[in-house]
C-alpha positions, -999 to +999 in steps of 0.1 A: +361+071+065+325+060+075+294+071+066+280+098+093+244+108+094+240+136+122+209+161+129+213+195+117+192+225+127+182+251+103+202+278+118+235+256+114+256+263+085+252+225+075+215+229+070+228+246+035+241+211+023+210+196+031+189+223+010+215+219-019+210+182-019+173+185-019+173+209-048+198+187-068+177+157-065+142+168-065+145+200-083+173+195-110+167+155-114+131+150-108+119+184-121+100+194-089+091+233-089+116+248-065+090+269-046+073+233-039+107+219-023+113+243+005+085+246+028+074+258+063+079+226+077+116+227+075+112+252+107+094+222+126+113+192+114+144+174+127+170+173+096+196+145+089+230+152+069+248+121+058+285+128+048+312+106+036+345+116+042+334+149+052+313+154+020+275+158+024+258+130+000+222+128+013+196+144+036+160+137+053+139+150+075+114+140+106+081+161+109+069+153+146+031+158+150+012+164+181-006+133+182+026+115+188+031+103+153+058+114+127+062+118+093+095+111+072+103+132+040+125+149+019+149+118+017+171+124-010+207+111-021+231+124-043+232+100-076+268+086-076+260+076-040+227+057-045+224+019-040+251+021-012+234+021+018+232+056+021+195+061+021+191+033+044+214+047+071+197+080+066+161+062+071+173+046+102+187+075+120+153+093+111+136+063+130+159+063+159+155+102+163+116+092+164+120+064+189+141+085+212+112+108+213+088+086+222+069+084+188+053+051+180+041+055+145+058+069+114+043+073+080+060+086+048+045+093+010+068+071-012+076+076-046+064+045-066+096+034-075+110+034-035+085+015-024+104-016-024+133+004-004+108+014+022+093-021+026+126-036+030+130-010+063+093-025+076+071+002+061+037-008+043+024+009+016-017+017+021-041+036-003-040+047-040-017+060-060-013+097-058+005+127-077+025+148-057+047+174-077+036+154-108+055+120-092+035+088-084+036+082-044+019+058-023+014+064+017+033+041+039+034+035+079+059+017+101+052+012+139+081+016+158+090-009+190 
């Protein structure tokens, strides 16, 4: 069965799968404090859930801003499904959603090891390395067509 990336609202049952994936990747694997992982931005974000054969395997969110830009965040793929195009499919779906909403510029804070992944999708790193939850990040931007 093909990979499916669909939007999920916070009030849908499948939002719990997005949360479970984020907790597994960020809290369990990367030791991000659980109180930092879930935040008020979830309520204003568009969430994408990736599933294969009906099983949830990845997630990400798009946070629209009032100035016509948006930020992508909380990109997470279960360990056994990494390096198989899941993250790219989630990222592309989030950028499609941004384009459908007329958003011209998308930004994100990439973990340092993930910068090449985002560069392959047209994002450009700028600024200094900074720590977020004890993990090195850099800001990245992409202008949408």
